[in-house]
Each structure stands twice: as structure tokens, then as C-alpha cells.
Residue, then its C-alpha position, 0 to 999 in steps of 0.5 A: m280203935s276198932v269197933s271190935d277192940q271196943r267192945r272188948i276194952f270199953p263195953t260199957a262205954k255210950l257211943h255218940h256221934p262223932d264230931t269230926a272226919l277222919v282221913s287216912y295216910s293215903g287220903n281215903m275217909i275212915e267210917l266211924c261208928g261214933m265217939c266216946v269218953v273213956r277213963v285211962n289209967y297211965g303212969g299212976q294217973n287217971h284221964e278222961l280221954l276222947l276215943y274215936v271207934a272205927k268200923n275197921k279191924k286195924h289196931p288201935l292207933l294213939g293220937r298226939g291228943w292222947m301222947k300229950v295229955l298221957n306225957i309220952d315221949v316218943n323219942k325213947f321208942y328209938e333210943n336203941v337205934h344208932m346211926i352209924a358209918v360201917d368202915n369195913s363197907a365203906e368202899s364196896v358202897k362208894k363202887l356201888i354208887e359210882r356204878y350207878g351214879n345217875v341214879c344219884e343226880k338230882s335231875m328229876g327223873k322220868i319213868e320210860g314206857l309206864t302211865a298212870k291212867l285216871q278213871l272217871k265216874p260215868d257222865v262227869r262233868p268238868v269243873y273248873l275254878r279260879a285260881r286262888p291269891v298267893p300270898f306275897s311272903i311265898r309268891d317269888a318261890v311259887e313262880e320259880e316252882i311253876k317255871t322250874l316245872e314247866k323248864n322240866g316238862v312237867l307242867v304245860k303252858v295252855n290258854y284254854s281248859a274245861w278242868a281246872t284246879p287251884v294250886v295249893p303250895v305247901m312249903k318245904m325246907n329251903n325256902r322251896v315249895r311243892l305245888c299241890g292241885d286242890y283236887k278234893i273239890t275238883v277231880n276226886p269226887n268225880l274219880v273211881v278211886d283205885e283201891h291197891p292197898l297201902p302196906t300195914v304197920e305190921e307188913l312193913f316190920a315182917n319185911v325188915a325182920g332178921g335186918e341188922k343193916f339199914t339203908k333209905i332211899d328217898l325218891s326225888q319228887a317221886y309222883l312227878q316222874l310218873e307221866v299221866s296218859p295224854e287223855d287224862q293230863e286236861v282232867l289235872t289242869l291248874s289254875t295259878h296266878l301266872g294262868l293256866y297249867r296241864p300237867t303231864r305227870l301225877m300230881y300231888g293231891v290226886s286220890s289215886a296217886p298213892a295207890i297207883w304209885q305203890r302198886l308200881m313201886e312193888e312191881v318193880l321191886n318184887g323178888i329182892p327180899g328185905v326190901t320194903v317199900f312205902l310210897d316215895d321211901i324205899r328201905v333196904t335191909g340185911p343180915n350182915d354187910q355182904v347180903h345187906l349190898q347185894r340186895l342194894e344192888g338189886t334195888s339199884k339195878s331195878t330203879v335204875k332200869l325204871m327211874r334213871s335220875s330218880l334217886e338223890c343220895g345224901s352222901s357218898t358214904n355208906t349211912c346205916m341203922d344199926g340196931s333194934f326197933g324200940s317196942l311201944p309200951k303197954m297201956s294199962r287201962 
């Protein structure tokens, strides 16, 4: 909760030194004024809950701790959203996918003509950290992912590097892993972070206001499609149990990556109404099938020019969300 909301809603609450640090979705630190215990009445019951007060003007954010104590079911927020197939537009969508079929290929794409640049602070000294042990239970999956990225030109084997960051394997579906760098202890403290803002919840909902038909486009391993300038590639070098690998693309874990990617996508899709971009998710909406398909084609044209084989499509039929977004219930205090 912002300090202004805290003073308005809980004016007598005494702030104490916070016992934890909060980080936003984009990896930026949330500056805190303190924390306090407040009394909350919800559903006819009183609770004493811990509240963190932030030095910003954002709307309050309900955490999982509060939701668990108050027994709030998140699923009911979306009970008015239904997944349906639009029969009268299925043929049009099929033709659209055939026309831009290379956008839906599963191979990793590469953005042509654009590179990401990393700005280091003055007088930075390189940081080199050795590889960490990989659990035997996921070693085969990690090695397979390293070989795949090397085959696709994302990683290049090197013998020497002034910089080296240990990898952090993140398990995904189907026993796949995503390789991230633990850059928070090597590169990020020495990086001038790009401050391009991510859209707020209010902005995201405003962009889809009035929409009746929705399409979600997931970008396949989005950051890995954007090449890093050659002079910055050594900074991102990864230390693995198989040796050193120098990324040629933007890696997950770099603090500037979300802002760099968000700016790029906003520039590419600028001017197309009903299109919302949040990192690697693109939402296209329209008041009817015709407008929706026109906007979807405009989005496909923009992305195919820039990203080529960069999108993963779940099926050849159009699956839309036809309905309205649920609203959060008001809480008594």
C-alpha cells in the first residue's frame, strides 16, 4: 500500500522497520517506508494482518498471505470469462494463420536489424564466478538445453572470459529447462538499468476496453530472439559445468531486459488499436469478429516483418475469450 493510502485508511498505525525487501515484476526494488499490523474486517470476521507501506502512488496490492487468511478464491474473479470457438470466423482465422504460417513455426526466431545495448557504470571491474554444481536429476535436461541454444546460435563456446555468471536452471513443462544467469550478483549491480516503464494494470485494461473478442499471442523465448551488441556479449558470459558460453542474445536475469524488450515491442506494434503488450504476451481485441481479425492481421504483419519464426500458435482454430473481466470485490475494514 502507498504511504498516502496508509495515512488515509490506517492513520493511527505505527510503522516499523520492514523485515523484508520487495521486488517488482520487472526486477526493480520497491522502496518501503515501513510495515505495520492492521485490523481487517472481511466476511464478518476480524483479522490482524501485516501491511507493507511503499514510497509510491500505486494502487494497493493484495498478497497471497492476506488472500489465504481471508479465504479469498481467485477463481471467482474470472467466472464470467469463457473459452469458446467462434465458428463464423474459424475459416478466416485458418487463412490468416496459413498466410503468416512462418510466424507460428516452433523454431527460434531472430530479430533482424536491431540489437540490445547494455550500459555499464563507469570504472566497472569485471566479475568472474565459477559454475555451480547442477543436481543430477536435471543435469541431462540442462545439458540438452545448452546444446540446443548452441546449435541455434544463442550460445557460443569460449575458453576465456573476464566476466562469468553462474547459470540458474528453471524447470519448465515437459522436463524442459530455461537457462537464466544469476546476474544479480555479477552484472546487474554494475549496470545502468533501462528505466522504460512497464504498463500498469489500469493501462492494460484500458487498452482492451470495449473488446468482445480476444486473442493471446505468446512469443517463444522472447528475449532470446533479440541479439546483444557484440561489445556487450562478453559481459553476459555464462559459467556452466560444461565450460564457458558467451550469449549472443539477451538473457533472462539481466535487470534491463524487461524494459529493453517492452520498448521494442511497443515500437513495433505502435498504432494498432486494441493491441496490448506486456513483455512476451500480446493481446489483440476487437468489438466484433471483423475488427478483431483486421487487428490480428495487422499484428501478424508487424511481427512477421521483425521476428519471422517467433510466435508459437496452439492450434489452427481461433480460440477467444468472449465475455467480461471479473471485478475485485470491495473489502471492508
